C-alpha positions in Angstrom: -4.4 24.0 21.8 -3.0 27.5 22.2 0.6 26.7 23.0 2.8 28.6 20.6 4.8 25.6 19.5 1.6 23.6 18.8 -0.4 26.3 17.0 1.3 25.9 13.6 0.7 22.2 13.6 -3.0 22.8 14.6 -3.4 25.3 11.8 -1.8 23.0 9.3 -4.1 20.2 10.3 -7.2 22.3 10.1 -6.2 23.6 6.7 -5.4 20.1 5.4 -8.9 18.8 6.3 -10.7 21.9 5.1 -10.0 21.6 1.4 -12.8 20.4 -1.0 -11.8 16.8 -0.9 -13.0 13.8 1.2 -10.9 13.2 4.3 -9.7 9.9 5.9 -8.1 9.9 9.3 -6.1 6.9 10.4 -5.4 6.7 14.2 -2.2 5.0 15.2 -0.8 4.2 11.8 2.3 2.3 13.1 4.6 1.7 10.2 2.3 3.5 7.8 1.9 0.8 5.2 -1.9 1.2 4.9 -1.7 5.0 5.4 0.7 5.5 2.4 -1.1 3.0 0.2 -4.4 4.8 0.9 -2.9 8.2 -0.1 -1.1 6.8 -3.1 -4.1 4.9 -4.5 -6.6 7.7 -3.7 -5.1 11.0 -4.7 -8.5 12.6 -4.7 -8.6 12.1 -0.9 -6.9 13.9 2.0 -5.3 11.3 4.3 -4.4 12.4 7.8 -2.3 10.0 10.0 -2.1 10.4 13.8 0.6 8.6 15.7 2.3 9.2 19.1 5.7 7.6 18.2 8.1 10.2 16.9 10.2 7.8 14.8 7.1 6.4 13.0 6.0 9.9 12.2 9.4 10.9 10.9 9.5 7.8 8.7 6.0 8.5 7.4 6.8 12.1 6.5 10.0 11.1 4.8 8.3 8.4 2.7 5.5 10.8 1.8 8.1 13.3 0.6 9.9 10.7 -1.4 6.7 9.6 -3.1 5.4 13.1 -3.6 2.2 12.4 -1.6 0.9 15.9 -1.1 -2.4 14.5 0.0 -0.9 12.8 3.1 -0.2 14.5 6.4 1.4 12.6 9.3 1.3 14.3 12.7 2.7 13.2 16.1 -0.2 14.0 18.4 -2.5 12.1 20.7 -5.7 11.3 18.7 -7.8 12.0 21.7 -6.6 15.6 21.7 -7.0 16.0 18.0 -10.6 14.7 17.9 -11.6 16.6 21.0 -10.0 20.0 20.3 -8.5 20.3 16.8 -10.6 18.7 14.0 -13.7 20.8 13.1 -17.1 19.3 13.3 -18.2 17.2 10.3 -14.7 17.4 8.8 -13.9 13.7 8.2 -15.5 11.2 5.9 -13.7 8.1 7.2 -12.0 7.5 10.6 -10.0 4.3 11.1 -8.8 2.9 14.4 -7.0 -0.3 13.6 -5.5 -2.5 16.3 -5.2 0.0 19.1 -3.0 -0.9 22.0 -5.1 -2.7 24.8 -2.9 -1.5 27.7 -3.4 -4.4 30.0 -1.2 -2.8 32.7 -3.8 -1.2 35.1 -1.4 1.7 35.8 -1.4 2.7 32.2 -4.8 1.6 31.0 -6.9 4.4 32.5 -4.6 7.0 31.2 -3.8 5.6 27.8 -6.7 3.4 26.6 -8.0 5.1 23.5 -11.5 3.9 23.0 -14.0 5.0 25.6 -17.3 6.9 25.6 -15.6 10.3 25.3 -13.5 9.3 22.3 -16.6 7.8 20.6 -18.5 11.1 21.1 -15.6 13.1 19.7 -15.4 10.8 16.6 -19.1 11.3 16.1 -18.7 15.0 16.2 -15.8 15.0 13.7 -17.4 12.6 11.2 -19.7 14.0 8.5 -23.3 12.8 8.5 -23.2 9.4 6.9 -19.4 9.2 7.6 -17.7 5.8 8.3 -15.9 4.5 11.4 -13.7 1.5 10.8 -12.3 -0.4 13.8 -10.2 -3.6 14.1 -8.6 -5.5 17.0 -7.2 -8.9 17.7 -8.1 -8.6 21.4 -11.6 -9.8 22.1 -11.9 -7.8 25.3 -11.0 -4.6 23.3 -13.6 -5.5 20.7 -16.2 -5.6 23.5 -15.0 -2.2 24.8 -15.3 -0.7 21.4 -18.8 -2.2 20.8 -20.0 -1.0 24.2 -18.7 2.5 23.7 -20.3 2.8 20.3 -23.6 1.2 21.4 -24.0 4.0 23.9 -24.0 6.6 21.1 -27.1 6.5 18.9 -25.2 8.3 16.2 -23.6 5.1 15.1 -25.2 2.3 13.2 -23.3 -1.0 12.5 -22.7 -2.0 8.9 -22.0 -5.3 7.3 -18.3 -5.8 6.5 -19.0 -5.9 2.8 -20.9 -2.6 2.9 -18.3 -0.9 5.0 -15.4 -2.0 2.7 -17.3 -0.8 -0.3 -17.7 2.7 1.2 -14.0 3.0 2.2 -11.6 4.3 -0.5 -9.9 1.3 -2.1 -6.6 0.1 -0.6 -4.9 -3.2 -1.4 -2.4 -2.9 1.5 -3.0 -4.5 4.9 -1.9 -2.8 8.1 1.2 -4.4 9.6 -0.8 -5.9 12.5 -3.4 -7.3 10.1 -0.7 -8.9 8.0 1.0 -10.5 11.1 -2.3 -11.8 12.4 -3.1 -13.4 9.0 0.4 -14.9 8.9 0.3 -16.3 12.4 -3.3 -17.5 12.3 -4.5 -15.0 14.9 -8.2 -14.2 14.7 -9.2 -10.5 14.7 -12.4 -8.6 14.5 -13.2 -5.7 12.1 -16.3 -3.5 12.4 -17.7 -0.7 10.3 -20.1 1.9 11.7 -21.9 4.7 10.0 -22.7 8.0 11.6 -26.3 9.0 11.3 -27.4 11.7 8.9 -28.8 13.9 11.7 
C-alpha cells in the first residue's frame, strides 16, 4: 500500500480507526442504508464502509456530507486488501459482512470470492479481543463456506443471534438485501461470532 495515489487514503483510514472510539467496519455496504443509519444512530462510534463500486461510494460520501456524519468514512477499496494490509491489529470492535456476492461464475469466483480462510484470518487480526463478526447471506452454499472458513480459526466462537444483536450498536435500518429478502419471502442466514480474548 505504498502507491502515492493510495497513501493518503490509507493514512486517512488508519487515522479514522485510531481515535478513542469503538469502530464498526461494514464490508460491501451497497446503497449504504444500514451504514448511514448506524453512523447516525451511534455518534459515539466510528463507522467505516468498504465498497468496490465507485458510484455507491460517491453516493455514500455525499449523503454523509449532507447529514454531517463526521463519524462515517466510505472508501472504495477491496476489503481483502484493507484487512490484510491497512487496518492495524485489534483496531475494530465490529466487522459486518452482509450478503456478499457468491460469484457463481467459476472464472470469477476464485479471484473475487471474499470469504475464505485468508480473509477470516485477517478479520481475526483486525478485531479486538472480544470483538464481533456479523455475517449474513441468502445463499445456503455461501453460508456453508463462511461457517467452514471460521470453523478453521479457533479465534472465533459462534454466538446466539440474540446475544450478537445485543452486542452490536443499535440500528433500526435493514440492509437493502435483507429488506428485499424479507419482502420476497427469501430465507437468509445471519451469524454472529466473537473473537477470543487471547
